N, C-alpha and C positions, 0 to 999 in steps of 0.2 A: 871474522867477527860473527858474534852471536846474536840472535834475535833478543831484544830487550825482554827481561822478565816482567810477567803481568804487574808486578808491585812497581815497576818503574813507570812514571809518566812521562812519555816523550814530548809532551807539550810543556814541559816545565819551563819557567822563566829562566832566561839567561843571563849572566852578569852583563851589564852595559859596558861598551868599549868606552875608552878615554874620550874619543872625540865626540861621542854621543852625550857623555857626561857634560863636557864642556857646553854642547849646544843646547842640549836639553830636549824634550820632546815638545814638538810644535804645539800639540794641545795644551801643554800646560805653560806656554810662554806667556809671560806678562803682555799686557797691550803696548806697551812701549816698544817691544822687539818686533812689532808689526809696522808696516808703512801705513800710509794713510788709506791706502785703497784695500788694506786687508791682507796684501801679499806678504809671505814670510821674507823676513829680513835675509838679505844675502849670506850674512855669516851663520845663519841658522838653517841654511838649506842643505839637504843631503846632495853630495856631488857624486855623479855617476859617470863612468866610462863603459863604453860600448865595445865589445869584440865580437865582429861579425856583421856584415851588411849584405845578407843574402835575400832569404824569402822572409824569415820571421824577425830578424833583427831590426829592420825599418819599422815594422808594426809596433814592436815593443818600445823602440825609442819614441816614436811619435806619442805612445801613451804617456810615456814618462815626461816628455815635452809638454803636455797638457796640464802638469802639475806644478804649482807655484812653490810647493816646499821642497822641490828638488831642482838640480841643474846639471844637465849633461855637459860635461866639460871636456871630454876625449873621446876619441873613435879609433878604432883599430882594424885592419883588414889587409890580407895579403894581396889584393888586387887593387891596383893604384886607382883604377877608374872608380870602383865601388867605394872606396876609401874617400875619394874626392866628393862623391855624391853624399856620402854620409856627412862629412864635414860642412859641405854646403847646405845640406838639409837643416842641420842643428844651428848653424850660425844664422842662416836666413830666419829662422824661429825667434831667435833672441836679438836680431838685429846688431850683431857685433861679428867680431872675429875671433872670439875667444876659444872655442873648441879647437884643441890640438890634436894633430893626426900622428898615428903610429902605425908602422908595419910590423913592428916586434911587440907582442904583447907584454914581455918582460919590462919593457921600458915604460910603458903604462903602469904596470903594477908596482913599478918601483916608486911611483908619485905618493908621496904622503898626505897630499891633499885630496885624494879621491877616496871616498867613503865605501862605494859599492860598485859591483860590476854588473852588466847585463852581459850574459855570454851565449851567443846564438851562431855556432860553428857546427862543422860537420862531426858526425858521431864520433869519428876516429881521434878527435882532438879534444874531446869532452874532459877526460880525466886529467890529462896534462895541465891544462889550462886552468880547470877548476880547483885542483889541488894547489897550484901555484898561487891562485887568487886567495884561497883560504888561509894559506900559509903567511900571506901578507895581511891578514886580518880584515879582508874585504868582504863585506856582505854581498851575497850573491843572487841573482836572479837567472837561473840557467835552465836551458831548454831540455825538453825530453826527446827520446830516452835518457835516463840519468848518464849512461855510459855505453860503451860499444861491447863490454864483457861484464860478467857478474864480478869478477875479481877487481876491476876498475871501478864499479859501483861501490864495493866494499871500502876501497881507498879513499873515495870521495867522502863517504859516511864518516870515516874515521878522522879525516883532515877537517871536516866541518865540525865534529864534535870536539875535537882537541883544541880548536882554535875559538870555540864558542861564538861562531858567527851566525848571522841569520841566512836562511836559505828558503828560496822559493823556486819551485819547479813550474815550467810553462804548462802544467796540466790545467789550464784555465776553464775547463768545463765546471770544475768545482765552484766556480765564481758566478755560474748561470743559476737562475732561479729554479728553472724546470729540472736541472740535474739535482739540485738540492732537495727539492720537493720529492722527487723519485726516491733518492736515497734514504730520507727521513721516513717515507711510508715503508720502505722495507726494514729500516732499523727498528721501527717502533712495532714490528710484528703485525701489521695490518693485512699481510697476505700470508700470514701463518709462518711456519717453517719453511725456509727456502730449501728447496731441494735440487734445484737445476739452475743454472744461469747461461744465457746465450750472449756471447759477445761477438758481434759482427763487426768487421774490419774491412777496408778496401782490398782489392785484388789488383793483379797485374802490375803495369809500371805506368807511370804519368809523366809526361814530358813536361815538368815544370819550367824548364829553361826555354822551351819552345825552339829547340835546335834540331829536333828530330827530322823535320821535313827537309832542312838543307843537308842533313846528313845522308838521308835516303836519295835525294836528288843527285848527291855525290856518287853514290853507288849505282845509279840508273845505267850507266854504260857497261857495266859487268854482265857476262853472259847470263848469270843467275843472281840478280841482285837480291839482296836481303830485304826483308820487310820490316824489320826492328832491330835495333842494336843487339838484342838479345840472341840473334843468330850469329852474330860476327864473332869468330874465335881466331887466335893467333894462326900464322902460318897461311893465311887465305889472301887472295887479292883484295877483298872488302876490308880485312885488317890492315893491309899496308896502306890503303887509301885512307883509313880512320885515324892512323897514327901521325901526328904533325908536331912539330916544335912548340912548345908553350908560347902564348902571346908574350910580349915583352913586359906588358902591364902586370902579370901574376908572377908571384914568387912560387913557382910549381914545386921545387925541390922541398921548401918548408911546408907547402900545402899538403903534400902527401906524408909529411912528417913520419910518425912512428910506424906507419903502416908499410907493408911490403911494397917495394917500388914497382911502379908500372908506368909504362910510357904514356905521355899526355894524349888523351882523346877527349875532344871537347864535349861530347854528350854525356861524360860521366864524371864532370867536375861540378861546375856551379849548379845548384839545385838538384841536379840528377845524380849526384853522388850516392843518394839513398839507394840506387838499384845496382850496386855492386858491393859484395861483402868485405872487400878490401876497405872500405870507407863508410858504409852505411849497413843497414839491417832490413831493407825492404819495406813493404807496406806494414808487414807484422810489428817490426820494431819502431816504425814511424808513428804507429797508432796505438799501441799496447798501453802507453801513457795517457791516453785519453779514455777510451771505453773499458779498457781494462782496469785503469784506475777508478773509474766510476763504479764498476762491478764491485771492486773490493771495498769500496767507501759504504756501498749499502749494505754489505755484508758484516762490516765491522772487521775487516781482515787486514787493516792497514798495516798491521806489523805481524802478518802470519803468511801462509802460502800453501800451495799444493804439496801433497805428499807423493803423488803419482802423476807423471805427464807422458803423454804419448801423441806424437804428432806425425802427420803424413802431408806431403806436399809434391806440386809440381815445379820443377826447376828448369831453366835453360841449362846449356852446358856450363860446367864450373869455371871454365876460363873465358866465358863470352864478356863482351862490354857490359850488358846488364845480366846479372846472373842471379838476382834474388827470386825466391819463390813468388810464382805468378797466382798459384791458388794453394790454400793451405787449411788444415783442419787439425786442432789440437784438443785433446780431451784430457782434463785435469780433475783429479780428486782431492778435495779439502777433507780430511779426516777430522771428525769431532773431538778425538783424543788431543789432535794438536791444536785445533782453532777454538777449542771450548764452546763451539756452536752445538745446539741440540742435536743435529743430524749430519751425517756427511753430506756434502755438496758436490755435485757433479757440474763443472763448467766447461763449456765448448767455446773455443776460441776459433773463429773461422773467417776467411777472405775467399770470395767467390763460390762459397756453398749456398745453393739456392734454399736450403732448409733455414739458414741463419740470417735474420735480418740485420741490417747495419744498425748499430747503437748497442745498449745493454738492456738485457731483459732478465728479470728475477721471476722465477716460477715457484710459488709456494703452495702450502696445503690448502690455503683458504682464497688464492687469487694470485694475480700477476701484474706487473708493471713493466713498462717498456718505455725506454727515453732515448732520443738521438738529438742532434742538432736540428733535425728537420720536423721533429714533433714529439708528442707524448701520448702514451696510450695506456689504459689499465682495464682490469675486469670491473672496476667500480667506476661507472661514469661520473659519479660526484668528483673522483679524484682528478678527472680530466678537466673539469670546469673550473676548479679552484686554482688560485695562484699559489698558495702554499698550504700547508697542513693546518688546521685549526688548532688553535693553543692548547686546547684541552686533550688533544691526542698526542701532543709532543712530549711524551714522557722522556725520550731521548732527543736532545736538541743538537743537531749538528753544527760544526763551525759555519759561521756566516760570513760571506764576503761579496760585497757588491761589484768588485772591480778587482781583477788579479794583481795588476800592477800597483793599484792603490793599496791593497793588502800588504804587498811587499814593503812599501814605504812607511806604511803604519807600524809595520813589525820592527823595521830598522830602529825606528824611534822608541817604540815601548820595549824592545828586546824580548817580546814574546813570539813564539813559533808561528809560522805562516800557516795558511790552509792547506798548503802541499810541502812540507818540510822534507829534508832529504830521506830520512828514513821511510817515509811514505812512498817517496818516488822509487826508492830502491826495491820495496817490496812489490809495488804495483807492476814493475817491470821484469820481475823474476819470472813469471809464467811465460812471458814471451821469448826470454832467453832460453829457457828450458825447452820449451816447444821447438824451437829452432834447432838446438842441439840434438833432440830426439829425432827431427826429421834428418839431420846430417848423418847420424850414426845408425839411424833405421830400426830402433828399439825403443820400447817403454823405459822411462828413468824412474828411479825411486829417489827422492829428494828428502833430506833431513833438514827439515825447516829451522830447528834450533842450531844446529851446526854450520848450516848452509853449505851442505856437501852432498854431492851426487853419491849414492851408495853402491859400492861393489862394481864399478864401470870406470876403469882407468881411462879408456879412450874418451867417453863421454867427459870425464872430469877434466881431461886436457882442454877442453873447448870452454871452461869457465874463464880461461885467460887467453892471451894471445901473445906471440913474440913480438918485440919492439926491434924497428929498425935502429941500428947504432946513428947516432950516439944517444938516441932517445931512451928515457927510462921513466918508469912509473914512480911519480912522487918524488 
């Protein structure tokens, strides 16, 4: 897949699907189509199915439940307990029992009466589920990172484009005012030409599932008990204690899916799958779709990328329960001949580096801007005080969204691209993928942005994809 040429507008309108033509855009509906209370008539609501009820899926679903012009009608999860919680949550909100439950996402996708999907599942399943949904002509709200590998991302982009569906990536920081303000300041040249960008991400591992204490307590009787799952490897007494049969409520065989089969260990499944490269990508890939995405937005690099990438990091043993990088630093060079920016831009992506502050910071010839969820700062104090850039300084006006899930629904109806369409998600994530590959092979990579290929490095190129376990296939 090639990067779109400059002449092509990636935000062009897409043809409406038949069901949208039949329903019409809610904003254009006659008054008779609305109920007395102003609620959208049931026949004109966007019907949504949700796949995944882990950490992000519930938040996304509750946001959709808050909008009258959509209705969540189905939920899917491989864990019976989580699936029941999802269905109960949805039905309680609507005061009925209409939400249907599925353990096989293909049965959900087969429903012709479901318009859109919310997909929030582990990274190793992103590509298969998203491509299947796209091929069923379902609009998709999909979580970041776009996929486990670059090749999978390319396949998702192709499926979305071929099927003319609407895609929104869960890089929701674009829908927050302070990130929008920061990016507009940079895009309008108020800090001059940007020469350096710092992207600070988290380090280490975080016990999202809160089962690490029980895991360590189980290990306490050993002569030299581990202090973290990152120390536990096969062939040790600790490993033997860690491996257990999967719980009966979880279809673990399907959960591991296309990835290399590994025995069930509780602290690397629900939520903590991020900390093993068989299923996730560590803090780097968990966060590159947030602050890395914002860094690209401010630079205008939504459809571009770095030409050189070199990464270094600290890793647990490759076969440990948690084996993702604990600290990392990646240096990227965006060449002006490729980006059409006035100068080359150096970008540092780091986790656990005291020199790089969490968030995105652009440093230019005439000033700097930093933004994070925790705050906003800039070389010009006036920028800190204002809620948004004054109109007379907005020569370049970036896409505006007040709420990420709301933006998705609006675009499903209008058939206009979302604030984070699939091609943007693909390019925002590539620096993370390349940085991880560079760390794994131990050398700098040359990246052909147009062809999306690693140059003259067969071993590194092989890591742009991954083998699938039978009978799974990509696409």
